[in-house]
N, C-alpha and C positions, 0 to 999 in steps of 0.2 A: 299535619294530619294527626300526629301522635299526641300533641299537647291538649287535645280536646277529648275528655272521657265521654262526654255526651255526644251521641251520634248525630242528633239533629243540629247541634251547634257546629259540629265539624262540617256537615253538609252545607250549612249556610255559608260558612267561611270559604269552602271550596267553590261553591256555586258563585259567590260574589267575586272571587278572584278570576274565575273563568269568564264570567259575564263582563267584567271590566275590560278584559282583553278583547272579547268578541264584539260587544256593543249591542246585545239583543235587548228588546224592550221588556220581555217577561219570560218566565219559565218555571220549571219545577224539578224536583227530584222525587222519584217514586221507587218503591220496593215491592217485590212480589209477595202477594198473599197466597201461600201455598194451598190453603183450603178452598179458596174461591177461584183460583186460577185467573186472578186479575191483579192489577197493580193499584196500590193506594198511595197517595201523595203523603210524604212526610215533611215536605217543605215546599212552599209556593212563594214565588216572587212576582207580584203583579206588575212591578216596574212602572212604566209610564202609562199603563192602561187605566190606573186610578179607579178601579172598581173592585168590589168584593168578589172573592173567588171561594168557591165551596171546597174546603179542604177534605171533605169526606166523599167528594165525587170520585167514584171508582173508574178505572180505566181497563175495559175488557181487552183481552189480547186479540187484536184484529187489525186490519189495515196496515198502516206503516209500522205500528208497534210489532205486529207479527213478523214483518219483513226484517226489522232490526234484530229481533230475537233469533230468527232462523239464520241470518247471515253472521250474527255476532260482530257486526261492524257498524260504525257510525254512518248514518244516512242523513241527507238533507234534501229539501225540496223547496224551491223558491216561488212556486205557483200552486201552493197547496189548496187554495180555495177553489181552484178550477179542476180539481181531481175528484175521482169517485170516493177517495178516502175521507173527504170532508163530511160525507153522509154517514160515516161510521163513528163519528165522534158522539159521545153521550150527550144527552140533553143538559143544557146549562154550561157547556164548555165554552171558553172564551173564543172569539173569532180569530182565525189563523190565516195569514197570507203566506208566510213562509215558516219553515220549521226545521230544526236540527235536533236529532235524537242520538245520544251516545249510550251504549250499553255499559252497565256495571257488571263486570265478569269476575266470578270467583270460581276457581277450580273448573274453568272452561264452561261454566254455566252462567247464563244471564240471570242475575239476581235483582237487578234494578235498572232504572233508566234516568238519564239526565236530559231534560228537554229544554230547548231555547227557541224563542219565537220573536217575530217582529223586528228583525234587524233591517235597518235601512239599506237598500241596495242588495239585499239577499245574502246568502251564505256562499262561501267558496271552499275549496279544498284546504286552504290554510286554516279557516275557522274549524273545519272538520278535524284537522290534525290537533289543534289546540284542545278542542272539546274531548277528543280521545284521550289525550294526556291527563286532563283533569278528571275524566271518568275513571282512569286507572287509580288516581288518588282517592276518589270517592269509593271505589271498590275496596281499596285498602281499609278505608275508614269503616265501611260496612262490614268487612271481614273482621276487623278489630272489635266492632260492636257485637257481632254475633259470637265471637270468641269469648268476650267478656261476659256476655249473658250465659254462655254455656258454662264458664268457670264458676259463675255465681250460683248456678243450679247444682253444681257438684263439687262440694268441698273436697271430697276424696280424690276426685280427678285432679283438682288443683294440687293437692299434696303429692300425688303421683308425679305430676309434671314438675313440681318443685324438686322432688327427689332426683328425677331425671336430670334436671338442670344442675343440681348440685354435683351429680356424678360427672356431668359433662365438664363443669368448671374444674372439678378435681382432676379429670383426665387431661384437660387443657393445661392446668397448672403443672402437672407432671411432664407434659410435652414441652412446655416452656422451660422448665427446669433442666430437662435433658438437652434441649437446644442451647440453653445458656452454657451448660457444661461443655458441649461440643465446641461452641465458639471460644470458650475460655481455653480449652485444650489446644485449639488451633492457634490462638494468640500466644500461648505458652511455648508451643513447639516450633514456631517459625523463628528464623534468626533475626529478621528485621524487627524494629521497635514500632509499635503503634502508639500514637499519642493524641490527646485531645486538649484543646486550650480555648480560653476566651479570646475574642478578637484582639485584646490588648496583650496577649502572649502568656497570661497566667495559666499554668498547667492544671488541668482538672483530672487528667488520667494519663498514665504512661505505663506501658507494659513492662514486666519484670526483666526482659532481656536487656534493658538499658544498663543493668549492672555489668553485663559482659562487655559493654562498649566503653563506658566512662566510670565504672566502679561504684556508682550510687545505687542504693535501693530505690525502687520506684516511690515508696512512701516519703523518702527524703526530698523528692523533687516536687510533689504535689503542693500547689500554692505558690511555687516560685515562678519567676518570669523566665521563659526559655531563652530570652535574649541574654540573660546573665551568664549563660553557659558558653556563649559564642566568643571566639577569638576577636579581639578589638579590631584587627585588620579586616575581618569579615562582616562586621556588624552593618556597615553602610550598605553593602550589596544585599545583605539579608533583609534589612528593613525595606529596601526597594522592592524585593520579591514579595515580602509580606503585604506591602501596600497594593501590589498588583493582585494578590489573592483577594483582598478586601474589596477592591474596585470591580474586578471582572468576574469574581466567583468561579474562576477556572482553575484547573490543575496547573501548578508550576513546580519546577524543580530547581534546586540550588545545591552547590557544594560548599561546605564550610568546615571549620574546625571547632570541636566541642572540648571544653576543659575537663580532663579526667580528675577524679578525686585526689589523685596523687600529684596533680599540678601540671602535667604535660598535656598536650592537645592531640586529639584523635581526628583524622579526616573522615567526614561522613557526607552522605548525600541525603537531602531532605526533600520529600515530595509533599506539597501542601494542597489542600482543597478546603472549600467551605460549604457548609450545609445548614439549612434552617430546621431546627428541631423544637417543637412546642413553642413556635413564635420567637425562638431565640437562635441567633447565629452562633455556630461553633466552628472552630478551625480544627481540621484533622490532618495528621501528618504521618508519614512513614519514613523512619530513619534507618539508613543502611550504613554499615561499617565499611569504609573505603580503604582500610589499612592495607589489605592484601592487594587490592587493585592498584593502589598508589605504588606499592613495591614493584608490581609487575610493570606499571607505566614507566617508573624510573629505570628499571632494568632494560626495557625496550629502548628508552631514550639513550641510555649508555651504549647499547648495542648499535643503534643507528649512528651515534657519534663515532664509534670505533670503525663502523663500516665506511663512513664518509672519509675518515682519516686514511683507511686502507685504500679506498678508491683514489684519494688524492695522491697517495704514495705511488699507486700503480700508474696514474696518469703522468706523474712527474718522471717515473721510470721510463715510460714509453717515449716521452719527449726526449729524455736524455739519451736513451739507447738509439733512437732515430737519428739524433744529431751526431752522436759519436760514430755511428755506423756509416752515415752518408759520406763522411770525409774519406775514410779509407776505401770505401766502395768505388768512389769516383776514380781513385788511383788504380784500383784493381781492374775496373772495366776499361778505362782509357789505356792502361798499360797492356792488358791482354789483347785489346783490339789493335793497338799499334803493332804489337808483335805479329799478329795474324796478317795485318795489311802490309807491313814493311819487311818482315823477315821470314815470310812463309817459305820462300825458296831456299833459305839458308838453314832451316831447321829440319831435323829428322821427322819422320811421320809420328813417331812416339811423342816427340816434343810438341808437335802441332796438336795432337790429340789432348795432351795435358793442358796446353794453353787454351784450347777450345773448351774443355771441361771447366777450367777456371772462369773463362768468360761467361759461359752459360750459367754457372753457379752464381756468379756475381749478379747477372740479370735477375735470377730467381730471388736472390737475397734482396735486391733493390725493390722488386715487386712486393715481397713480403713486408719490407719496411714501409713502403708507400701504403700498403693495405692497413698496416697497424696505425699509421698516422690518420688515414681516412676514417677508420673505425673509431678512433679516439675523437676526431672532430665531429662525427655523427652523434656520438654519445653525449658530447658536451655542447651540442647545438651551435657549433662554430661554423658550420657550412651555410653560406648565404647563396641561394640559387640565383642565377642570372637568367631569368625566364624570358624567352623570346619565341616567336613562331618559327619553327624549323621544319624543313622537309626531311623526314627521317630516312628516306631511301638512300641519299648519298651517305648518310652516317652509317647505315647498315653495310653498304658496299665498302666503305673505308675499313670497317671492322673485319669484314671477310678478307680483304687484302692483307691486313695485319696478321691474320691467323692462318692464311693459306699455306705458308711455308711449313708451319707445324702440322697442318692437315696432310699435306703432300708427303711429308716425312713419314707419317703413319699410314700412308696409302688410304686416306679417307676422302671420299668424293663430296664436294659441296654443291648442292642443288638449290638454285635461287628461283623463286616465283614472286617477283616484286612488281608492284605497280610503279608508275612513273612519279607519282607524288603521294606523300602521306604527311600532311601538314598538321602540326599540333604544337601547343605552347609548352616548351621544355627548356631545361638547362642543357645545352648541347653536349658539353663536356661530361656532365654526370650521366646522361642517358647513354652516351657512347661507352662509358665505363661499364654500365649494366649489360649492354649488348655484347661487349667484348668478353665480360666475365662468363656469360651464358654460353657463348660460342666456344670459349676456351674450355669450359666445363664439359661441353658436348664432345669436343675433340679428345679430351683426356679419357673419357669414359666410353669411347666407341672403339671396337676392335678393328684391326687392319681389314681393309677392303669394305669397310662399312660406309654408311651414307649419313649425311646431315642435310636436312631440308629446311630452308628458310623461306617463310611466306609472310606477306603483309595483307591485312584485311582492314577495310574501313567500314564501320557500322554506323548506325544513325547517330549515336552520341558517344562513341568511343572507337579507338583504333587498336589493332592488335598486331604484334610481331610474333610469329610462331616459329620456334626453333625445335625441330623434331629430329631425334637421332635413332639409330638402330643399335645402340650400345647395350650395356649390361643391365640397364633398367634399374628400378627401385622397388624394394619391398615396402610393406606398410610401415614397418619399424624404421626403415631408413628415411621415409618421407617425414617422420616426426623430427628427425635431426636436421633437416634442411632449414636454411635461413636462420639457424642459431649461430651465435658467435663461437668460433672454433668447433663448429659442429661437423667436423670432417668425418666422412663415412670411410671407415678403415677397410681396405680391400687387399692389403698386403698379405701374401702367402695363401690366397684363395684361388689361385689358378686362373686369374683374370689378367689378360695382357692389356692392362690399362696404365695410364700415367697417374701415379698416386701422390705426386709431389704437391706441396702446399699445406698451409696450416688450417684451412677451412674457413677463411674469412670472405672469400669472393661472393658467395650467395648471400651471406649476412649483409654485406655492404650493399649489394644489389637490392635486396629487400628494403633496407632502410632508405636508400635513394628513392625508390618507388613510393614509399610512404610520404616522403617530402613532396613528391609530385601528386599526391592524392590518388596514386594509381596502385597497381598490384601486380604480383607475379603469381601465375597459376601453374601448377605442376600436375602432370598426369603420367601414370605408368601402370601397365598391367602386370608387372612383376619382373622377376629375374630373367635377363636375356630377352626382354620384350621391348627394349627401347624406352626412351623418356621423351616427354613433350613439355617444354617450358613456354609459357605465354606471357608476353609483356603487354599489359593492358593499360592504356592511358585514356582518360576521359577528355572529351573535346571542350567541356566547359571549364 
């Protein structure tokens, strides 16, 4: 549109392109004659009609022309010869079977028309859309022509516009300069280094911060290949990454070492991307100093190593203590039990009480040692479950029988509400340990004359064993300590008549065993002296 200074030539070109796409046989472009309120043709294409057309034939504003002007939209009619509009055509007009007329609109006013006629098969909405697009181009050309004519008539107006343009250019230049300064300030003030290179690695720009990382001034590096700065051991991986950038045009990152001006190497991370600027590909990078991060990483690695060593020492200590304690424990337990069984009638009451205390203490110590060993095995994944389908009801009853002596001693009543069967896939020995731990915990934390309720429920896809007591209950803070290793809740000296013996491993072990079974232990309590409820939940799948 803009390469033609002559309006008529521009219209011919636009019309030709439009007609080639649409395939009409003839047509014209007309502009408004403001004085006569009619249109006169400035370009006529007779097409395949092969007859002389009168270029001076005026077009009064009526019929379909008036409708186009009023609607300001492209209109077409494929049976024009059978409409009343045919009678409104001026004398000498070419015969028309179908017609498409698109308005040339400038400043929301119709200033001209583009007319096409004689298309085989008639016009469709698609031809209407194409003609509308080309009419917009013709409108631009018409507007340019009118503007040029106006400029030629007024040299002073041209100078004024020129001055305005110069002012705008100057303002824009100032804006660009300010924008450039802002960008430069941003580049200068960020700690990372911005760089630009050719695809072959030759640096064309690198920000001044590079001096803070490898000691070189940016001007010392321009024209050098970035590869020359990389540690020999890192070049292979860096080339592979660079090739990936060139092939995929995607962002990639790599860590490498750059040679400092003083000879040592600095760890950095480089993020690369590629972009096309003025038909040339450029590689852009962001270089970050990893020195501090590497120091932190190395410190973390040392800490992890030390923690592993300490953990190993702890595990070795647990194994050794467990082994060393078991041997004398057997002697203490067997000896004290033998005295109670065989010499009970020969000892004084005081001696019997002492032997009984030794025996009970031995059993407690043995339980603690066994719990330490179990906790260690759970932490080191040494426990292999022997999963079989089991009826848990007999297991629960066995646990109750084992704990009933302890409950009777504390005058605690056991209330059972169990079904006849509760089948689920479990390791019987491990699940028994969980139930026993929870029952023992309930007995220890329930006051004399209290109650413990044990209930079994089978749901659609899981089963539950519910152990509810009327004991001292749990506060919100105490709930957070449950199931943690050595997470014993200290109640000594708080006026609670409860059994506080034990290191606090029972609930931790129970929770870990349930995790191995893909199950869970739920706990509920409304607060102090309102009892607690522990729910063993095992899924049937």
